[in-house]
C-alpha positions as CSV (number, residue, x, y, z in Angstrom):
1,M,-34.7,-2.1,-73.7
2,I,-34.6,1.6,-72.7
3,Y,-35.7,2.7,-69.2
4,E,-36.6,6.2,-68.3
5,K,-34.4,7.8,-65.7
6,R,-37.3,8.9,-63.5
7,S,-38.4,5.2,-63.1
8,C,-35.8,4.6,-60.3
9,A,-36.5,7.8,-58.5
10,P,-39.4,6.6,-56.2
11,F,-37.3,3.6,-55.0
12,L,-34.2,5.7,-54.4
13,K,-36.2,8.2,-52.4
14,I,-37.7,5.4,-50.3
15,I,-34.3,3.9,-49.6
16,L,-32.7,7.2,-48.7
17,K,-35.6,8.2,-46.5
18,T,-35.5,4.9,-44.7
19,K,-31.8,5.1,-44.2
20,G,-32.1,8.6,-42.8
21,R,-34.8,7.5,-40.3
22,R,-32.6,4.6,-39.2
23,M,-29.5,6.9,-38.7
24,K,-31.6,9.3,-36.7
25,Y,-33.0,6.5,-34.6
26,F,-29.6,5.1,-33.7
27,A,-28.3,8.6,-33.0
28,E,-31.1,9.2,-30.6
29,E,-30.7,5.8,-29.0
30,G,-27.0,6.5,-28.5
31,K,-27.8,9.7,-26.7
32,K,-30.2,7.8,-24.4
33,T,-27.8,5.0,-23.7
34,V,-24.5,6.7,-23.3
35,K,-24.8,9.1,-20.4
36,P,-21.9,11.0,-18.9
37,S,-22.6,9.6,-15.4
38,E,-22.2,6.1,-16.8
39,V,-18.9,6.6,-18.4
40,E,-17.3,9.3,-16.2
41,N,-15.1,6.7,-14.5
42,K,-14.0,4.7,-17.5
43,T,-10.7,6.6,-17.8
44,E,-7.3,5.3,-19.0
45,R,-5.3,3.1,-16.6
46,R,-3.0,5.0,-14.2
47,Y,0.3,3.2,-14.7
48,D,2.0,5.5,-12.2
49,I,-0.1,3.8,-9.4
50,D,1.2,0.4,-10.5
51,W,4.8,1.6,-10.5
52,L,4.4,3.2,-7.1
53,R,2.9,-0.1,-5.7
54,V,6.0,-1.9,-6.9
55,F,8.1,0.9,-5.4
56,A,6.3,0.5,-2.1
57,M,6.8,-3.2,-2.1
58,F,10.5,-2.9,-2.7
59,S,10.7,-0.4,0.2
60,V,9.0,-2.9,2.5
61,F,11.5,-5.5,1.3
62,L,14.4,-3.1,2.2
63,I,12.8,-2.4,5.7
64,H,12.4,-6.1,6.6
65,N,16.0,-6.8,5.5
66,A,17.3,-4.0,7.6
67,I,15.3,-4.7,10.9
68,Y,17.5,-7.7,11.4
69,F,20.3,-5.3,12.2
70,T,18.3,-2.5,14.0
71,Y,17.5,-1.7,17.7
72,Y,14.0,-2.9,17.1
73,S,12.6,-6.3,18.1
74,W,12.6,-9.0,15.3
75,Y,12.0,-12.7,15.0
76,V,15.7,-13.4,14.6
77,K,18.3,-10.8,15.5
78,N,21.8,-10.2,14.3
79,P,24.4,-10.2,17.2
80,Q,25.6,-6.8,16.0
81,T,23.1,-4.0,15.7
82,S,23.6,-0.8,13.7
83,R,22.4,2.8,14.3
84,G,22.7,3.4,10.6
85,M,20.3,0.5,9.8
86,T,18.0,1.7,12.5
87,I,17.8,5.2,11.0
88,F,17.4,3.8,7.5
89,A,14.5,1.5,8.5
90,T,12.8,4.2,10.6
91,F,12.9,6.7,7.7
92,L,11.3,4.2,5.3
93,L,8.7,3.3,7.9
94,Q,7.6,6.9,8.1
95,W,5.8,6.7,4.7
96,T,5.9,3.2,3.2
97,V,2.8,1.6,4.8
98,P,0.8,4.9,4.5
99,L,1.7,4.9,0.8
100,F,0.4,1.3,0.5
101,F,-3.0,2.3,1.9
102,F,-3.2,5.5,-0.1
103,L,-2.6,3.5,-3.4
104,A,-5.2,0.9,-2.2
105,G,-7.7,3.8,-1.8
106,E,-7.0,4.9,-5.4
107,N,-7.4,1.4,-6.7
108,S,-10.7,1.0,-4.8
109,R,-12.0,4.1,-6.6
110,F,-11.2,2.7,-10.0
111,S,-12.4,-0.8,-9.1
112,L,-15.8,0.5,-7.9
113,S,-16.2,2.4,-11.2
114,L,-16.4,-1.0,-12.9
115,R,-18.0,-3.2,-10.2
116,T,-21.0,-3.1,-7.9
117,G,-20.5,-3.1,-4.1
118,G,-21.0,-6.8,-3.9
119,Q,-18.6,-7.6,-6.8
120,F,-16.0,-5.3,-5.1
121,I,-16.2,-7.2,-1.8
122,K,-16.0,-10.5,-3.6
123,E,-12.9,-9.4,-5.5
124,R,-11.4,-8.1,-2.3
125,F,-12.1,-11.4,-0.5
126,M,-10.5,-13.5,-3.2
127,R,-7.4,-11.2,-3.5
128,L,-6.9,-10.5,0.3
129,I,-8.6,-13.0,2.6
130,I,-7.7,-16.2,0.7
131,P,-4.0,-15.4,0.7
132,F,-4.3,-14.3,4.3
133,L,-5.9,-17.6,5.5
134,F,-3.4,-19.6,3.4
135,G,-0.4,-17.7,5.0
136,V,-1.7,-17.9,8.5
137,L,-2.5,-21.7,8.4
138,I,0.0,-23.3,6.1
139,V,3.7,-22.2,5.8
140,I,4.1,-18.4,5.7
141,A,3.4,-17.5,9.3
142,P,4.2,-20.9,11.0
143,L,7.7,-20.8,9.7
144,Q,8.3,-17.3,11.2
145,V,7.0,-18.4,14.6
146,Y,9.2,-21.6,14.3
147,F,12.4,-19.7,13.7
148,Q,11.6,-17.2,16.4
149,R,11.0,-20.0,18.9
150,V,14.2,-21.9,17.9
151,S,16.2,-18.6,18.1
152,R,14.9,-17.4,21.5
153,L,13.7,-20.6,23.3
154,H,16.4,-22.8,21.8
155,I,13.9,-25.6,20.9
156,T,15.4,-28.4,18.9
157,D,12.3,-29.7,17.2
158,S,12.1,-29.8,13.4
159,F,9.5,-27.7,11.7
160,I,7.4,-30.8,11.0
161,E,7.5,-31.7,14.8
162,F,6.7,-28.1,15.7
163,Y,3.8,-27.5,13.3
164,P,1.1,-29.2,15.5
165,Q,2.3,-26.9,18.4
166,Y,1.7,-23.9,16.2
167,F,-2.0,-24.1,16.8
168,K,-1.7,-24.0,20.6
169,G,-2.6,-20.6,22.1
170,F,-2.5,-17.2,20.4
171,Y,0.7,-15.5,19.4
172,G,1.2,-12.5,21.7
173,F,-0.7,-14.1,24.5
174,G,1.7,-16.9,25.4
175,G,0.9,-19.2,22.4
176,N,2.1,-19.8,18.9
177,F,-0.9,-19.3,16.6
178,A,-0.2,-16.1,14.5
179,W,-3.9,-15.0,14.2
180,H,-2.8,-11.7,12.7
181,G,-0.5,-13.4,10.1
182,H,2.6,-11.3,11.1
183,H,3.3,-9.2,8.0
184,L,0.0,-10.4,6.4
185,W,-1.9,-8.2,8.8
186,F,-1.9,-5.6,6.0
187,L,-4.2,-7.9,3.9
188,L,-6.6,-8.4,6.8
189,A,-6.7,-4.7,7.7
190,L,-7.2,-3.7,4.0
191,F,-10.2,-6.0,3.7
192,I,-11.7,-4.8,7.0
193,F,-11.3,-1.1,5.9
194,S,-12.8,-1.9,2.5
195,L,-15.9,-3.4,4.3
196,L,-16.3,-0.5,6.7
197,L,-15.7,2.3,4.1
198,L,-17.7,0.7,1.3
199,P,-21.0,2.6,2.1
200,L,-19.1,5.8,2.2
201,F,-17.3,5.0,-1.1
202,I,-20.6,4.3,-2.8
203,Y,-22.1,7.5,-1.4
204,L,-19.1,9.5,-2.7
205,K,-19.8,8.2,-6.2
206,K,-23.1,10.1,-6.4
207,E,-23.1,12.9,-8.9
208,S,-24.1,15.6,-6.4
209,V,-21.3,14.5,-4.0
210,Q,-18.9,14.2,-6.9
211,R,-19.6,17.8,-7.8
212,R,-18.7,18.8,-4.2
213,I,-15.5,16.7,-4.4
214,S,-14.6,18.6,-7.6
215,R,-15.1,22.0,-5.9
216,M,-12.9,20.7,-3.0
217,A,-10.3,19.6,-5.5
218,I,-10.2,23.1,-7.0
219,F,-9.8,24.6,-3.6
220,F,-6.8,22.4,-2.8
221,K,-5.1,23.6,-6.1
222,K,-4.3,26.8,-4.2
223,P,-0.6,27.0,-3.2
224,G,0.0,25.0,-0.1
225,A,-3.7,24.2,0.6
226,I,-3.0,20.5,0.0
227,F,-0.9,20.5,3.1
228,L,-3.9,21.2,5.3
229,L,-4.9,17.5,4.8
230,G,-2.0,16.7,7.2
231,I,-4.0,18.2,10.1
232,P,-6.4,15.3,10.6
233,L,-3.3,13.0,10.7
234,V,-1.8,15.1,13.5
235,I,-5.1,15.1,15.5
236,I,-5.3,11.3,15.3
237,E,-1.6,10.8,16.1
238,L,-1.9,13.1,19.2
239,L,-4.9,11.2,20.4
240,V,-3.5,7.7,20.0
241,N,-0.2,8.7,21.6
242,L,-2.2,9.1,24.8
243,Q,-2.3,5.3,25.0
244,P,1.0,4.2,23.6
245,S,0.6,0.6,24.9
246,G,-3.0,0.4,23.6
247,I,-4.6,2.0,20.6
248,G,-1.4,3.9,20.0
249,M,0.8,0.8,19.7
250,K,3.1,1.2,16.6
251,E,3.7,-2.5,16.0
252,F,1.8,-2.5,12.6
253,G,4.0,-0.8,10.1
254,G,5.3,2.0,12.4
255,W,1.9,3.6,12.9
256,S,-1.2,3.0,14.9
257,P,-3.7,1.1,12.8
258,V,-6.3,3.8,13.6
259,I,-4.6,6.2,11.2
260,Y,-4.5,4.0,8.1
261,P,-8.2,4.4,7.1
262,I,-7.5,8.2,6.7
263,F,-4.8,7.4,4.1
264,F,-7.1,4.9,2.5
265,L,-9.9,7.4,2.3
266,Y,-7.5,10.1,0.9
267,G,-6.5,7.8,-1.9
268,Y,-10.1,7.2,-2.9
269,I,-10.9,10.9,-2.9
270,F,-7.8,11.9,-4.8
271,A,-8.6,9.3,-7.5
272,S,-12.1,10.9,-7.9
273,D,-10.9,14.1,-9.6
274,E,-8.1,15.0,-12.0
275,N,-7.5,18.3,-10.2
276,F,-5.8,16.4,-7.3
277,K,-3.4,14.8,-9.8
278,E,-2.4,18.3,-11.1
279,T,-2.1,19.5,-7.5
280,I,0.3,16.9,-6.3
281,E,2.4,17.3,-9.4
282,K,2.6,21.0,-8.8
283,H,3.6,20.6,-5.1
284,R,6.0,17.7,-5.6
285,I,9.3,19.6,-5.2
286,I,8.4,21.7,-2.2
287,S,6.9,18.7,-0.6
288,L,10.1,16.7,-1.1
289,V,12.1,19.5,0.5
290,M,9.8,20.0,3.5
291,G,9.4,16.3,4.0
292,T,13.1,15.7,3.9
293,V,13.8,18.5,6.4
294,L,11.2,17.4,8.9
295,S,12.1,13.8,8.6
296,A,15.8,14.6,9.2
297,F,14.8,16.6,12.3
298,V,12.7,13.7,13.7
299,L,15.6,11.2,13.1
300,F,18.1,13.6,14.6
301,V,16.1,14.0,17.8
302,G,15.5,10.3,18.0
303,F,19.0,8.9,17.1
304,A,21.7,11.6,17.4
305,P,24.3,10.3,19.9
306,N,23.9,11.8,23.4
307,F,21.5,14.5,22.0
308,K,19.0,14.2,24.9
309,I,21.8,13.8,27.5
310,Q,23.4,17.0,26.4
311,L,20.1,18.8,26.2
312,Y,19.2,18.0,29.8
313,K,22.7,18.8,30.9
314,Y,22.3,22.4,29.7
315,I,18.5,22.7,30.2
316,P,17.7,20.4,33.2
317,N,14.0,21.4,33.3
318,F,13.4,20.8,29.6
319,P,9.9,19.3,29.3
320,K,9.9,15.7,28.1
321,E,6.4,16.2,26.6
322,I,8.1,18.1,23.7
323,F,9.4,14.8,22.3
324,S,5.9,13.4,22.3
325,L,4.7,16.5,20.5
326,I,7.5,16.0,17.9
327,D,6.1,12.5,17.2
328,G,2.5,13.7,17.2
329,I,2.9,16.8,15.1
330,I,6.1,16.8,13.0
331,L,6.1,13.1,12.1
332,P,2.6,13.1,10.5
333,F,3.4,16.3,8.5
334,S,6.7,14.8,7.4
335,C,4.9,11.7,6.3
336,W,2.3,13.7,4.4
337,F,4.9,15.9,2.6
338,L,6.8,12.8,1.6
339,L,3.7,11.1,0.3
340,I,2.8,14.1,-1.8
341,A,6.3,14.2,-3.2
342,I,6.3,10.5,-4.1
343,L,2.8,10.6,-5.6
344,G,3.6,13.8,-7.5
345,F,6.9,12.6,-9.0
346,G,5.2,9.3,-9.8
347,S,2.2,11.0,-11.5
348,K,4.6,13.2,-13.5
349,Y,7.1,10.7,-14.7
350,L,5.8,7.1,-14.3
351,N,2.5,7.0,-16.2
352,F,3.8,4.5,-18.8
353,N,3.7,0.8,-19.3
354,N,6.3,-1.7,-20.3
355,R,7.1,-5.4,-19.9
356,I,8.9,-4.9,-16.5
357,L,5.8,-3.2,-15.1
358,K,3.5,-5.9,-16.5
359,Y,5.6,-8.6,-14.8
360,S,6.1,-6.8,-11.6
361,N,2.5,-5.7,-11.1
362,E,1.3,-9.3,-11.3
363,A,4.2,-10.5,-9.0
364,V,3.8,-7.8,-6.3
365,L,1.2,-9.7,-4.2
366,P,3.0,-13.1,-4.2
367,F,6.2,-11.2,-3.5
368,Y,4.7,-9.5,-0.5
369,I,3.3,-12.8,0.9
370,L,6.6,-14.6,0.5
371,H,9.2,-12.0,1.3
372,Q,9.2,-11.8,5.1
373,T,9.3,-15.6,5.6
374,I,12.1,-16.0,3.1
375,I,14.1,-13.1,4.7
376,I,13.7,-14.6,8.3
377,T,14.8,-18.0,7.0
378,I,18.0,-16.6,5.6
379,D,18.5,-14.5,8.7
380,F,18.3,-17.6,10.8
381,Y,20.9,-19.5,9.0
382,L,23.3,-16.6,8.7
383,V,23.0,-15.4,12.2
384,S,26.4,-16.7,13.3
385,W,28.2,-15.4,10.2
386,N,30.6,-12.7,11.5
387,V,31.0,-10.1,8.7
388,A,30.4,-6.4,8.4
389,V,26.8,-5.3,8.8
390,I,26.5,-3.6,5.3
391,L,28.0,-6.7,3.6
392,K,25.7,-9.0,5.4
393,Y,22.7,-6.8,4.6
394,L,23.6,-6.8,0.9
395,I,24.1,-10.6,0.8
396,I,20.8,-11.3,2.6
397,G,19.0,-8.9,0.3
398,I,20.4,-10.5,-2.8
399,L,19.7,-14.1,-1.6
400,S,16.2,-13.4,-0.4
401,F,15.3,-11.4,-3.5
402,A,16.6,-14.1,-5.8
403,S,14.8,-16.8,-3.8
404,I,11.5,-15.0,-3.9
405,I,11.6,-14.4,-7.7
406,L,12.6,-18.0,-8.4
407,I,9.8,-19.4,-6.3
408,Y,7.3,-17.1,-7.9
409,H,8.5,-17.5,-11.5
410,L,9.1,-21.2,-11.5
411,I,6.3,-22.4,-9.3
412,I,3.5,-20.0,-8.2
413,K,3.2,-18.2,-11.6
414,R,2.7,-21.5,-13.5
415,I,0.2,-23.4,-11.3
416,N,-3.4,-22.2,-11.2
417,W,-4.3,-23.5,-7.7
418,L,-1.2,-21.7,-6.3
419,R,-2.1,-18.6,-8.1
420,F,-5.5,-18.8,-6.4
421,L,-3.9,-19.2,-3.0
422,F,-1.7,-16.2,-3.6
423,G,-4.5,-13.9,-4.7
424,M,-3.8,-14.0,-8.5
425,R,-6.2,-14.5,-11.4
426,P,-6.1,-17.9,-13.2
427,R,-3.5,-18.3,-15.9
428,K,-5.0,-18.0,-19.4
């Protein structure tokens, strides 16, 4: 049978016409569904932030190993103190905890781009408050109090015998109960700051406000303009220093807790616009130089042998307030310069992923929760060991690091209910 060619034409035209309409429909629907405002925050993961979090955690680990040998108060103290260890710990304290809060602010920005406010708080509660309560109530904080009491009060009870006494009275007010969790205060403070700043964070996500942030980010690209953000830190530090035994108390990470929300907010804002990333990379070298110089000056004034004695010998009327101004003005700028340097070098060279980062990024919170208790335990049992400070420091560091990793890798990492208590997601 022979068919004429034009017999298929009407059907072909109908099919092509229908297909064209469908393609046009889906194209128009795509334009309606995918709006820039809805996808503006779905950017690639910033691996440099993950690396810097691991770096900050390792810095805290080094600090808490060193404080055992410093002039500062600690739960258990080595019989021999060291000026070198004190300078080392003080230098790290200048920027380590501020770096933690800054990175937490950046992570909050990325988290809120994927979650509602309610989901964000729920996630923060599971990751911060559950580990905090576990640490305060069970083993982490109680063991630290126990070793401190044995070391200073010379009690002879076992930990099991002491544990019921742990809940009698508040630590710092004559009792034992560590309501602040010792080093776990960071988790509680971060959760509180997240609650308090959430309305502001949500407001900053608005398109009109985001445009203003973008204009601000362009302004701070000017040479040196980024350093102006150190001024609010100076103002706060000068104010809290008026009450050194009250709001200006530096028992929480070397700074008054009042200043940490500023670092937290800065991190959130910096993560809101790519121009900030370019700015800190551009200023990383000059920031490192200036931060190092100012930090060296602060440490020299504070720890140089007989510096103040000789100063007052030649200038008897030298005003003591100058030293307070050094802490209130130079120290915040030194911290800010060093933060910009660390963030800039991290942004430039650490934005990559590998197996080490994947493992470390998951382990960083359990490591933080465990580390101080493990260090103090080893400190306690090695307190009478009479060896050189540097050798003892290295041995305690190696033993504590290995113990933490073994506990995490062999136990916590593999058991889901422990993962939950340590703020981790369930194992798949």
